[in-house]
TIZADO-833658 format. One record per atom (N, C-alpha, C): residue in one letter; x, y, z. Coordinates in steps of 0.02 Angstrom, whole numbers, plus 50000, padded with zeros to 5 digits. Layout:
REM residues N
aXYZ
...
REM end
This chain:
REM residues 122
m594916149660435
m594256149260421
m594106148960339
d593746145660321
d593586144760244
d593166152060226
v593216154660166
v592786160460157
v591986158360163
s591866154660134
s591016153360147
s590846152560222
l591146149360262
l591066148560339
l591176156160369
r591666160260338
r591806166960362
r591066172360352
r590876169960290
r590236174060259
r589686172360307
y589576165760319
y589096162960364
y588976164960433
a589726165860460
a589706167860525
a589506174760528
l589786180160489
l589556186960474
l588916187860474
y588426183660434
y587866184460426
y587536181860481
l587706176560520
l587306175060589
l587466181660638
v588046184160645
v588106191360689
v587596195960667
r587616197360603
r587076201260580
r586366201360593
w586216194260590
w585556192060608
w585386193760681
q585876192060720
q585856193660793
q585716201160819
l586146205760772
l586186212460769
l585536215260759
s585056212160715
s584606215060689
s583896214360739
t584076210160794
t583526209060831
t583316214360870
p583976217760901
p583616223660941
p583326229460903
l583656230160849
l583266236160797
l582586234260788
l582556227960766
l581736225860754
l581266226560814
a581566225160880
a581076224960930
a581046232360955
i581446236460939
i581276244760936
i580796245860905
a580866244660840
a580356246360793
a579686243560808
l579706237160826
l579076233960856
l578656238660904
i579136240260954
i578846243261009
i578466250460987
w579026253960943
w578716259760927
w578136259960875
l578056255060847
l577496254960800
l576846250760821
a576926248560885
a576396245160923
a575736246760912
s575676253360915
s574906256860895
s574556254660826
l574946251960793
l574686250760720
l574366244160729
g574496240160781
g574196232360797
g574816228060778
p574716222060805
p575286216760798
p575436215560718
l574976214060681
l575176212060612
l575496217860579
a575186222960576
a575506229660537
a576136231260565
a576206230360634
a576826231960663
a577416229060639
t577216222660635
t577666216960618
t577866217460545
i577366218760502
i577586218860434
i577916226660414
a577846232160459
a578156238360459
a578816236060475
a579066233760530
a579656232260562
a580036228260523
n579736222860481
n580076218660429
n580276222760369
l579856227460355
l579996232060290
l580636236360318
i580706238960369
i581306242460392
i581836240060412
g581806232560422
g582346229060426
g582666226360365
g582196225960319
g582516224160249
g582776230760216
l582496236060228
l582766241760193
l583566242560228
i583656241860276
i584336242060316
i584686236260288
f584466230160315
f584926224160319
f584956222160231
f584656223760195
f584826221260117
f585656223360110
w585766229860127
w586346232360109
w587026228860148
v586726226960203
v587446223360252
v587466216760225
d586836213260202
d586866206660173
d587216206660114
r587126211460071
r587476210760002
r588156212760014
f588306216660064
f589146218460071
f589376209960096
i589066207360136
i589366201060162
i589456196060104
f588906194860070
f588856189760019
f589286191659949
t589366199059943
t589826200059880
t590426203459894
s590666205359936
s591236209759951
s591786206059931
r592256208259907
r592846204959882
r593446206159946
a593166211459983
a593586211760049
a593756204560094
i593156200560078
i593216195060126
i593556189060096
d593586189660027
d593896184659989
d594696185459989
a594886179759965
a595606179059958
a595666182059881
e596216183959858
e596246187059791
e596946184059779
w596876180059704
w597376177559677
w597476179559614
e598156178759577
e598286180359510
e598586173659483
v598316172959425
v598526167259379
v598996170759328
r599436166659310
r599806168959238
r600076162659199
e599996161259130
e600306157259102
e601026157059082
e601276152159079
e601976151259066
e602476155159103
v602436153659166
v602886156959214
v603386150459236
r603786152259267
r604356147959309
r604086146459381
c604056141059405
c603856139359467
c604396141459515
a604196146459568
a604676148759617
a604946142859662
d604636137859660
d604926131859711
d605196126459664
c604846123559626
c605176117359577
c605316120059525
g605336126359501
g605696127259431
g605306125359363
a604646122059377
a604386119359317
a604116125559280
l604076125559209
l603686130759167
l603076128059160
c602436131759174
c601816129859196
c601406137059203
r600626135059208
r600256140959224
r600386142259302
g600456148259326
g600746149859394
g600186153059428
y600246151959492
y599946154659545
y600206158459595
r599776164159615
r600126168059672
r599556170759717
l599556169659781
l599076173259819
l599266179959829
v598856183959808
v598956191859808
v598776195259883
r598166193159908
r597946196359971
r597446191460004
a597516190660071
a597056187060103
a597146188260180
g596656190860207
g596646193660277
g597196198160295
r597766197160329
r598286202360351
r598846200260298
y598796196160261
y599316193860203
y599186199260149
d599586202160128
d599606207260075
d600196208560025
r600156205859974
r600886206359929
r600456210059857
t600036214859869
t599896218459818
t600406221859770
g600816224959819
g601346229259777
g602066225859766
d602046220359771
d602576216259772
d603016217359704
p603566219459711
p603886221959628
p604166214559598
a604236209759643
a604406202759601
a604076197159639
p603456195959606
p602866192059640
p603146184959609
q603136180059660
q603396173859659
q602656169159644
f602736165559564
f602126162059563
f602416154559561
r601876149459581
r601986143359588
r601596138859554
c601916132059529
c601406128159493
c600826124959538
e600376122859524
e599726120759560
e599996116459613
a600416111659618
a600616107059669
a600936111159728
c601436115659710
c601856120259746
c601406125559778
s600816127959738
s600456133159759
s599926130859812
t599776124759807
t599396119359869
t599836118859932
a600336117859921
a600796117359975
a601006124760015
k600976127659978
k601136135760004
k600536137560039
a600026135860006
a599356138460037
a599256134060112
a599366128260108
a599496125360175
a599826127560224
e600416129160202
e600866133060243
e600666139260281
l600266141960227
l599966149560257
l599386148160306
r599056143860288
r598396140960333
r598686139460406
k599366135660405
k599586135260462
k599716141160513
q599886146860477
q600066153260503
q599486156860510
g598866155260505
g598136157160521
g597946162160462
i598256161160405
i597986164860348
i597586160160297
s596906163760300
s596406158360250
s596416160960183
c596696155560146
c596606156460070
c596316150860038
REM end
């Protein structure tokens, strides 16, 4: 799944999870009157869900992490070029790889397509 779609899906799940919390707040604050209770419940929701939304839309844990280097030899075609390597994405993690393999743009695109077939979003 594309990273932006993943973020959007998480946001929609978060949105649904906020409904019971805000309903409880409205019930608890009902003695204030409908308008005041709604305003107070929305303030409570904003205080809580701002942090959740910030995580969803800024977290690097959701993103794929790439490393780019100049003047490397492509691991697939052998061209001397700007090299790309996927470091981390979902369950794929080559963070501590002692011999990282960089690929030219074309070979990197092909490798990314291969990883997508394995269910790794990059």
